[in-house]
N, C-alpha and C positions, 0 to 999 in steps of 0.2 A: 451418547453427544459430547461436545466439547464443550458447550454455548449450556448447558442444559445449572442450573442456580449462578452462573456466574453472568457478572458487567460486564463484559468488556473495556468497558471507559471505564474501571476503575483499577485507580495506580496510587502509588503513595509519588510523592515529588518529590518525599528529599530523597530518593534513592533511584532521582534524575539526574546526568552530569548537567551543570547546568549550560541551551547551546545557542546562548546568543551571535557566538563568533564560526556559526556552523550554515552554513548553504550549502539546501535541501532544493531536488532532482522529485516533483511530479509526474510519473504518466501517468495522462486517466483516458478507461476505455467511454469512448464513446454510447456501444452498446449496452442495454438496459441503467439508463442515462441516468432513468432519475431513482438506481440503488448507486451508481458513483459515484453520483454528484455527493450525495448525502456522505459517502466514504472520506470522498473532499476532503468536506467543511468539515467532518469534524478528524481528520489530520492536521487541517492546513488551525483548530483551535488552538490542537494537543501541542502546533506546535511553537504557537506564540504564546500560550502559557507559558512553556520554555523559557523564553527570552527569544525566539528568534522574532527577525520579522524578518517583514513583508519581499521587503529587496531583495532578503538570502530564502524565496520560493519561487521553486520558480515552476511550472507548470507547461507540461506538452499537453497534447492531445491526441489516443490513433487509434481508428474507428473500435477493434474491440480489439476486447481479450488476447487473442493472438496476439496482436499485432504488439502489445506490451514489453516485449524484447526485445525486437529490433529498433523501439521508440525506449527504451533505455539504455544500450545499447548503444546507440546515435546523444544519446548527452551524457553516457561517462566521457565518452568520443571528446562530445563537442562543450558544457559547459564541466566551469571547476566547480561543485559540489561534492559536499563530506558523504551524502547517502542516496539512493534511489526512490522513495516510494510508488511500486509497482501494481493503481484502483480496477479492481476488474470485475465485472459480475457475470455469471454461467450459468442459467439451468436450465436443470433438465428441460430438455425434451419429448418426443419419442422416437427415439433414433441413435445413434452411437456418437455421432459428431457432437455430445456432453467429452464421452471420453477422450475423444479423443485434441479437444478447444484441450480442455484440464491437462489431459499428461501434456501438452508440445509448451503448452504455458510454466505450466509447472519445472518443469525441464529446463526449458532454454535458462529461464529465472535461473535456475539450480547453476548450468553453466556458466552467466553474465558474475555470481559471485567467487564461483571458482577461476576462470578466464580473468578476474580485475579486482582492482586495491579498495575499487569502486561497491561498495554492497547496493545493493538489491530489494528490500525486502518483497518480501509475494504478502501482496492484499487483496483478494485474488474471493470472492466469495465463491466457490461452488456444490449450489443449494439445486437439495430436489425442491423445489421451490417459491416461487415472488415472495409470498410471506414468510416462509422462511428469509429471504436474503432482504424484505425488509428488515425482522425482530435484529438485523446482525446490521442494519447501516443507518441507526439510530433511534429501531424497536428496541424493544422490552427486550436485547438483549446486550443494546448502549451503541456501541459504536466501531467497526473491528478498524477503525479506521486511526483513532484513539490512538489502538495496544500496533499498530501499524508505523503510527510518527511515535509512538515511544521505542520504538524498539532503531529507528529509522539512527533517535539520538544515538540511546546508547551505543548502534555498531556509528556510528559519524566518532567515538569517545573513545572507543576499540581502537582507532587508524593510528588513535595519538603515540599511541603505546612506544 
């Protein structure tokens, strides 16, 4: 497990580019809202800690993780942002639905990164249990939203090269 003995919220601020001039979009799934709100809060806190103002953070909601791809694609076209964070949570159930949603979402976000100059950061938890999702959205393993925000800042900076 990638998060064993790792806190997703830990990063060296000295290695992060100054983000005060960047604009970020965040597309948030409303499904498993108790998890996605924690991820969103972590992402926003990290962006602000690295100089991003409230005015430079745009939030759009979509119904579920599957819809993150469309939301991010639409945001790429409609908003002037330097990077987008796609936040979702899919928890294993009793059917194969989990596999299809996770695969389609991951491939869709990958496709957006290939097709557009605006990077989309994959912040979709794909956990076996609700407890695992809680642990990664502000629990004992930290907050994957913070990790995604750091990645978004680094990718936004990369766009300037």
